Each structure stands twice: as C-alpha cells, then as structure tokens.
N, C-alpha and C positions, 0 to 999 in steps of 0.2 A: 731300164725295169723301175728304178727307182724315180728318173726321169716322167715317166711315165705314170709312173705312182702320183706322184705330186702334181700334176695336170689333173689326172682327175679328181680327184681330193677337192682342186682348185673351182673346178668345172662343177662340183658337186654344188660346194657350199655360196660359189654363185647361183643356181640354178635355185636354189632354197631357201637367199634369199630377194630375188625373183616374185618367189608361188606365195612367201611371205606378205611380200611387200602388196600384191595379187591381192591376196586375200581380204586381207587391212584394206584396199580400198572399195573393196568390195562388199565388207561388212560399213567401211564410213558412209556410201552410199547410200543403202539399206537402210540407216538408221538413220539418217538425212531425209527420206523418202519416207518414211513412219512418223515424223517427227512434221513432214509437212501434209503428211494425211490428215498426223493428229490435229494439226493448225486451219485446214477444208475443213473437218468434221464439227470442228467445237463452233468454226465459224458458223455455222448452217444450222444448226441446233434451234436456234430463233430468230428466225427474221425479224425488221419492224414491221410489217404489216400482224404480227403471229404477238409479238408485244406488244403491242397498239390494242389489238385485238383484246387479250387480257386487264390492261389497265383499265379501259373499259366496264367491260362485266366488272372488276372490282370498282368500279365509280356509282353501277347501275346499284348494283348491290350496298353497298352504304348509303346511295341515294333514298333508296326504298325502304331501309331502316331507322334511316332518318325521318319518314314521312309518318312510318307505322309509330314511334316514338311521339313524335307534335301530334298527332289523331289522337292515344292515348291520353297526352297532358291536357290537351285543347275540351275530351270528356271529361275526367278527372276535378279540373278548373270548371268547368258547367256542372259538376255531382255539386264540388262543395261548396258552391254560389247556392245552387238549387236550399242546400241542407243548412248554408247559413239563412237563408230565406225565412227557412219555413223555422229555423229555431229564433228570430227573432221576432216571428207572428206569433206563434206563439206563448212569447215573454207579452206582445204589446194584449193579445185576447188576455191571456191572463192577467192582467190589471186592469181592462176593463169589465171583467167580471165583476170586481173588488166591488167596483160603481155601479152594478146592476143590479148586486145582490142589496146594499146600500139604499139603491132606487125601490126597491121593495118593501123595503124595512119602513124607506118615510114615507111610502103609498099606506102603508097597514098600517103605521099609526096615526095619519091622516085622515082616517074614513072618523076616526074616534077619536080626537084631538077637535079642542072649545078652541083654544084660543090661534088666532093666525099667527101671529107672530111664532110660535114654534113652526107651525110650519114652511112659513117664510124664511126663517132661520136653518132649517133643515137645509132646505132647498141649492142657501145660498152654500153649506158647506159642503153638500155635494156638486155646485157648478168649482168648488176650488179644488175637490179634489179631482175633477175629472179634467181641467185644465191643467193641475200640476204634473196629470200623467202627458200629456200633450206637452207639456215644456220637457221632461224626463226626454224625450225621445227629439228632440231638437227645434219645435213647431215652436214658432212665437205670435202672438199679437203685432200686425204694422201700428205706428202709431198715427193714428188720424182722429184730428179734433175738432167739431167745428168752431169756424174761422179762421182753423188754421190751411197757411199753404199748395196750392191743389201738388200733388208731384205726378206726373204721368206713368212715371214705372210701379208709383207702390199705389194710388188708386185709377180708380176705371170713375167715368163721368156719366150716368145713365142718365141723368138730365142736366139743364142750364137754365137758373132762375133769372130773372132779371130784376136788381135791386140794386140800390145806391148804401143800404143799408151798413154793406161792408167792401172790403176793397177786392177790386175785381180778378177773377182769378182761386178765388179763395174758397173754404167749403163752405156751403151755407149746412148739410144736413149727412148723416151718413147712414146708408141703409143695412145695411150688411158689414161686415169687420173681415179686417183682410190677414192674410198668414204669412210667414215665413218659414222658408224651411230648411236650417243653417245658411241662414241669411240670403235663402233662392226666395224670391215671391212665388208663393203655388197659388193663391189666392187672392187679384188686388180686390183693396177695399168698395166698393162700392156710395156711390157719393155723389149728391148733387152738388153744381158746383157755379157760383157768382157772375153775370154776368153785365157789366156795366148799360143802362139803358141807351146809351150815345152812341154805342158800336150799335143796338138792334138797327137803330134810326138812322142810321151811313149807310 
C-alpha cells in the first residue's frame, strides 16, 4: 500500500510539472504573438505615401504663409515709398513757396520803384534764392563756357558753326544751361559747336 502511494505521488508531481510547462509555453507563445501583432500594427499606422502627403501639405502651408508675408511686405514698402515721396515733395513745394512770396513782394515794389538798379538787385537776390533751393536738393549747373571743349556726355550740339576763330569741336555759344542731379545728367547744356571750314570743303 505504501509503495503504491509513493508511485501515485510521483506520477502526480510529474503531471503537475508537465501542466505547468505547458501553461508556461502557452503564456510565452501568447506574449510573443501579442508582441508581433503590436509590431505589425505600429508599422502599418503610417505608410510612406501618407508621410509624404503630410509633408507635402506642410510645405504647401509654409509656401502660402511665405507668399502672404512677402505680399504684405511689398505693399508696406510701396506705401512707405509713397509716403516718403509725398513728404519730400511737400518740403520742396514749401521751400519754393518762400520764393513765390518774395516774387510777389518784388513785383509790388517794382511797380512803384523809380530806380531800376534796385529792381535788378531784387531779381538777382530772387535768382540766388531759387538756385540755392535747387542745390539743396542736389541739382547743380553743368560747367559750360564759351570756347570750352565740347563734351557729348554733358552738352548737346544744336548747331554747328563754321569758323576758324576758335579750335574745332569747341563751344561757340550756350543756348540753355545744363543740369545734373546728384552727378547724373538730367538735362545736357544746349550749345553751338565750332566746325573747321576745311572739313566742310572735304
């Protein structure tokens, strides 16, 4: 009876160990299966096409924002340039209004003046005031004198005069004064230029 009991106990222990092993194997297999499912699931959340589409939408949004910012900057710059131009124009006009006031006073006094010398002196003062305003804003007279050398970059020949009294290609007379604004020629001087008679004969 005792031997039989021992055998039964041994068989029972062996069965328990086998069941525990099988249960562990099942649990291990189940965990591995879940891990594989999680890996597959996480891998299929975003395909390369979806990622590319998201990046494309993001770049489009950034492009639209950049275009809107640039358009606003352009409009702001144009507005500022117009405001600056208006401010400068107002100042120029105010400066010349002072000259206009002096012209009105000069005309009023000229009607009653008996001395022509005072009238001439007044006009000279007005001329100086006028040109001082032009110089204030960068306008300068182009140096142009009779018998000076003709420069096609600064002078415009409106007439050629045949003469041997002055060297060829020199200025004979000045019809209109030329002007430069900040060293840029805005109006060349209108002049007549000497031409040697020998060239005409040839």
